[in-house]
N, C-alpha and C positions, 0 to 999 in steps of 0.2 A: 327273728327274736326281738332286736333291740328296738325297730319301730313299734312292735305289738307293746313293748315295754313303755314306750313314751306316748302311746297313742292316748291313752286315758287323762295323761297330764296334759295334752294339747288340748282335748277335749273340755276338760274343766278350765282350763285357761279360756279358751273362745266363749264360755258362757259370760264373762265380763265383757260386754259389748263396750263399754267405755275403755277398757285396758286395750282392747284390740285396736280401737281408734287411736289411743295414746301411742301404742307400740307403732303403728303406721306412721303417725306424725313424727314420732322420735326418729324413725328409719329415715325420712324425707329430709329431716334437720340434720343428722349425721351426714347424709349423702351430700347435702348442699356444703357442709363445712370441707369435706373431703375432697369435694370437687369445685372448692374455692377458687384455685387458679383458673378452671376453665369456666366458671359461671361469671365470676366478678367482672364488671365491664372495665373497671379501672384499677390502678395499682392503690393497694390501701394505705400508702404512706406519702405519696405525691399529689399536691394540690392539683386538681382538674377543672376547678370551675371558681365561682365568685366565694367570697367568705360569707359563712352562714345562708346559703342560698336554700330557701325552702323547696319541699319536694316537686319536681317538675319531670318533663319526659325524658330529659337528659339525666337527672339524677332522680331516681325514684323515692329515695328517702333525704334527698337534699345533701348540702356539704356541711362539713364542721367548720371550727372556727378560723381555719387555715386553708380551705377550700378542698378538702379530702372529701372523696366520695364516700357517704355513709354506709351504703348498700356494701359497698366492697369492704369496708371496714369491719362492717357486722359478721361477713362470712367469715373473714379470718378470724375475728375475736372468738366465733363459735369454736373455730379447730383450736384454739388456745384453752379456751376453758373446758372444752371437753376432754382435751388430752390432759390438762391439770387434773381434773375429776377422775378420768380412767386411771392414771398411773398413781395417784395418791391412794386410790381405792385399791388398787392391785398391790401396791407396797403394805399397806395396812393389813389387808386380808391375808397375805404371805405371811407376815409376822405374826398376827393373831391365830392364823391355824397351826403354824409350827409350835409357838408357846402353848396352845389348847391342847394339842396332842400330846405333848411332853407333859404337862402339868397334869391332866386326866389319867394319863396310861401308867405313869410312873410314880405319881403319889409321893408321899413321902416329904422329904426336905425340899425336893423339887417344886412340888407342887406349893410349899408354903412360900418359898421364895419368889415363884413367878405370880402366885395369885396377891401376895402382899405387895410386890411392884406394882401390879395391876391396880390394885385398890388405892395405892398412893397416887397413882396417875389419875385416877377416876375421881379421886377427892378434890383435885383442883378444878375451879370453875372452867369449863371447856373452852369458851371464847377468850377467857383471860389467858390461858397458856397457849392458846394460838397466836395473840396478840403479842405476848411476851418473846416468845419464839421469833416472831416476825420482825420484832424490834431489834433482836440482838444479830441476827443474820442479815446479810446484804439482800435488799429486795430483789427480786427476780422471779422468774417461772420455776426454774428449778429448786430455788429455796421454798417456794410455796409448795411445790410437789413433796419434797421432803419432810417439811414440817407438818403438813395433813397427814401424810404416810406415817409418821411415826407418832401422831397423836391420835389418830383414830381406830388403833388397833385393840384397845383393852375390851371393847364390847364384842369384837370378834372372838378372842380368846375365851372369855367367860363362856361364849355361846359353844364353843367347840369344846372346851373342858366339860361343860355339863352333858352334851351329847356323848363323849367319851366314857364318862363315868356310867351313862345309862347303857351303852354297847358292851361295856366289859362284862357285865352281868348276862348277857345272852350265851346261848348254849353254842352258837358257831364261833364266837371267839376263845370261849373255855375250851373248846374243841381244838382250836388253834394252838392254843398254850399247852394243852396236854400232849399234843403231837409234837411238840418242840418246833414249831414254826418258827423262824426267825423274828425278832420284832419289828425289824424294817417292814416285813411283808404283812405283819398284822396291822401296823399303824398304816400304812400306804396303800394296801391291797384290799384290805378289809373294814377298817373303821374309816378311813378318809371316804372312800366313795359314798358311806351311808351318812355322812356328814355335808356332803355337797350341797344338799337341797336347802337346809336352813342357812348355811353360809352365803349362798347365791342370793337368798331373798334377804339377807341382812345387808349385803354388798349394795343392792340397789338404794338402799337408804344413806349409805356412806357416800355413794356417786352424787346422789342430788345433794347432799350436805356439802362435800367437797367443792362442787359447782358454787355454791350460794357462799361458802366460804372464801373463795377465791375472788368472787365478785365483791365481796365486803372489804377484804383486804386491798385488792387493788383500787377500789373506790377511794379508802383511806391513803392510798399512796404507799402502802407496805407490800404490795403484792408484783403483779407484771407491770413492769414501766413502759412508758411510752418511748419510743413510736409505737413498739410493739402493742397491736390493738388487743384488748381483751373486754369481754362483756362488762368487767367492773370498772375498769379506766375509762370505758365510753361513757359511763354514767356520771363521770365528773363536771360534765355540763350542768348536771342538777344542782349542783352548788350555789350555783347564782340563780337569785330570785327572778331576773329578768328572762333568763334562759328557760328556768323552769315553767314560766307561765307564758312566755312568748315564743319560744323556739322549741317545741315539744319534740321535734323531729331529731334533736341532739340527743335526746336520752330516752324518750318513750319506746322506741324499737328496740333497743338494748335491754330495757327493763322487761319488755314484753317477752322476749326471748328467755332471758333469765327464768321468768315465771313458768313459760311452756316447758322448758327443759326439766325443772323441777317438779312439776305437776305431773307431766308424762312418766317420768322414772318412778314417783311414788305410786301412781296407778298401777304401773307394770309390776312394780315389787308388790303391790297388795293382791294382786292377780296370781302370780306366783307363789305366795305363800299359801292361797286355797287351792291351786292347782298341785302343789306336791303334796297335799294332806288328804290321804286315801279315804278321810271320813266324809270328804265333800263328794264322793261318788253319787 
């Protein structure tokens, strides 16, 4: 029964050839990041060659300013950036879903307070809010995860609230209320499963944005700190004009991976949105 339920969704998703290709590429990149200790030929933090050595048979992406293998560092940097993106998305999604469920279902004072706070957070320029929070707290991976997680939830909360308000008017929810079913059952067993699809689609965009935000903050020195590699702090080499023009292996591969991750996630998210919409059958 469950396989037949998801079969139309998979079929609609597979119509998007570019999204299928991006999903395959994204899977390869994630596997490479997870298997970094196995794949990487060198330690990401120990010098293994000459300084600023260009790509060669020994170091396929060259070495950095202190002789560390760039290919190994990029593999480990992907792990860090993907972990930041995933955990920040998970935190913001959980917060947004819970607040959206409470706001939409109970209404009244709870709705006014939650939506008022949501509107207040959304009224601040997003990047300014992230930069201020990053400047207040000590730079580091876990600080960035918490900052992004507690900044990205308002969009999820408004999305869930809108879906809950719509579902409250359906006959099966009204029937549950009339039958005296517990609110916990109605919220988490009836309403939440019917809200997962739009939340999942929205979460893909948050995932991509979180990876880009981590890269931006780490590039500015307010995110993941060296010697721990992340895709953002690997781009620090691009601050120098001589490196930017004469040593592209120090920044171009990391920049290309950031672009690939963001583009692939966005293509997959667009395809999921169409796949979950039955009107596209």
